[in-house]
N, C-alpha and C positions, 0 to 999 in steps of 0.2 A: 378356901372359900370358892372352890370350883363351881359348884352348883348354882351358887348365888350369882356368880359373874356370868355364867352361861345363860341363865335365865334373864338377867337384867340387860346384858348387852348383846347377846346373840340368840334371842328367842326363836328365830327362824331356822336355826340349825339344830339338827339332831346329833347331840353329842353324847348320847348314851353309850356306856361302855368304853368311852374315851378316857385316857389319862389327864390328870389335872394339868399337866404341862402343855397340853394342846391349846389351852386358853392364851398362853403367853404370846405366840405370834399373832393371834387374832387381836389381842389388845394393842400390840405394837403397830399393826396395821391400821387399826381404827383410830388410835391416838397419835401415833408417831412417836419416835424415841426422844424427841425433844419436849414432849408434853409430860410433866412429872406425873400426871394422873395414870398414865399407863403402868407405872411401877407402884404408886401409892395405892392402887386397887388390890394388889397382891398381898396376901397375908401368909404367915408361915416363914419357913427357911428356904432360901434358893441362892444359887449362883448361876448367872446367865451369861452366855455369850451368844449373841444374836447377829447373823450376817444379813444386811439389807441388800438384796439382789439388785434393786434399782439404783441405789447410790454407791454400792460397792464398799460401804462402810461396815465395819465390825464393831459392835458395842459390848462392853462388859459391865456387870454390875453384881452386887451381892447383898444379901440380908441374912445375917446369923450363920453363914456358911463360909468356908475358906475360899479365898480366891487370891492367888499371889501373882505378881507381874513384875517384869523388869520394864519400867517405863521407857527407858532408852532403846532396848533391843526389840521390845514388843512381845517378848516371850510371856506367856501366862500358863497357869496350871492351878488345879485344886489342891495340889500338894506343894510343900515348900521346896525351893530349889535354890542353888547358888545365884545370888544376884537378884532374887525375887523378894519382893516385900508385899505385905498384905494390902490389898486395895481397900480403901475405906468403905464402911458399911453405908448404904444409903446414897451412894454416889454413883453416877453414870460416867463411863469412860468411853472414848472412841479410840480405835486402833486405826492409823492411817499412814499413808506414806507421804513424806514431804520431799520434793524434788530439789529444793534450794539448799538448805543448811544440812540436812541429813542424807543427802545423796541416795535417795530411794530406800533408805532403811526405815523399818516400821517404827512408829512411836505411839505410846499410849498417853492420851491427854484427858484431862478432866472436862466434863460437858456441863453437868448440873447435879445438884443435890435433890433429894426427894424425902419425904416422911416415910419411915419405915414402920411396920407393924410386927416387931420382933416379939416372939413368944418367950423371950428370955428377959430376966431382970438383970441390968448391966450396972455395976458400980462404977 
């Protein structure tokens, strides 16, 4: 739904010839990561990790794609690895460093759910 999103939300930009993934950072900048709408507007399959240069936070989410993580160590990958479990579909997570309990080790925590538009029928 790249063309629709580009015309509706960024009509002043010429995105001709750009890939569909270029719309994602623009939506995150416009709505912010804590606004579910930024993710609910996206259709199709995706796994996203997005770094916010202003806050220093890294966000993870997925829809109908694989994204594994070890929530204690902060490791994540699109492929399965020892200690990694699938992140839930339609949920946003944040990777951050806590200085008190975890002694500067990364940690992945749930932020919020959002409605997905998966192209697959799931039982």
